[in-house]
C-alpha distance (Angstrom), angle and dihedral (degrees) to the residues before:
residue distance angle dihedral
X1 . . .
X2 3.81 . .
X3 3.77 121.2 .
X4 3.78 120.2 -125.7
X5 3.79 117.3 -139.8
X6 3.78 116.3 -155.4
X7 3.77 115.7 -157.0
X8 3.77 98.6 -174.8
X9 3.81 126.7 71.2
X10 3.77 120.9 -97.2
X11 3.80 116.2 -97.2
X12 3.78 116.7 -87.2
X13 3.79 110.2 -77.9
X14 3.80 96.3 11.5
X15 3.80 93.3 115.9
X16 3.80 91.4 49.0
X17 3.79 90.9 51.0
X18 3.82 91.6 48.5
X19 3.81 91.7 49.7
X20 3.80 91.6 47.3
X21 3.80 91.7 51.3
X22 3.82 91.1 47.4
X23 3.82 90.9 50.6
X24 3.80 90.6 49.1
X25 3.82 90.8 49.9
X26 3.83 91.2 50.6
X27 3.79 90.1 49.8
X28 3.79 91.7 48.5
X29 3.80 91.5 49.6
X30 3.79 90.2 49.3
X31 3.80 90.5 50.8
X32 3.81 91.3 49.6
X33 3.81 90.4 52.2
X34 3.79 91.1 49.1
X35 3.82 91.6 49.9
X36 3.81 91.3 48.0
X37 3.80 90.4 51.6
X38 3.80 90.9 48.6
X39 3.82 92.3 50.2
X40 3.81 91.7 47.4
X41 3.82 91.6 49.1
X42 3.80 90.6 48.1
X43 3.81 91.2 51.7
X44 3.80 92.3 47.4
X45 3.81 92.1 48.1
X46 3.81 88.3 54.6
X47 3.81 90.6 61.9
X48 3.79 121.0 93.2
X49 3.79 121.4 -113.6
X50 3.80 88.4 -106.5
X51 3.82 92.0 54.0
X52 3.80 91.2 47.8
X53 3.81 89.4 50.1
X54 3.81 89.5 51.8
X55 3.81 90.4 58.5
X56 3.79 93.1 40.9
X57 3.79 100.5 -107.3
X58 3.77 135.8 127.8
X59 3.80 121.0 -150.4
X60 3.79 90.6 -114.1
X61 3.82 90.8 60.6
X62 3.80 97.1 54.5
X63 3.82 98.0 94.1
X64 3.81 92.6 47.4
X65 3.79 93.4 47.2
X66 3.81 92.4 46.4
X67 3.80 91.6 51.6
X68 3.79 92.6 48.3
X69 3.80 93.0 47.9
X70 3.79 91.9 51.4
X71 3.80 92.2 50.5
X72 3.78 96.0 -114.4
């Protein structure tokens, strides 16, 4: 793919718009990770103690495991 070289400055406000969009995207990605962790924790809390033992977890570890699995 060829690179395009621009020799003139960006239009007024273009950098601000790009930074605002990037910040919004980071916030959205953070929210998605938080929601994924919450769903995972909810699913793990629904398991019985016996089922948690079968997969090697204790109830007190659920929040930590859910956060790690979601990439948070």
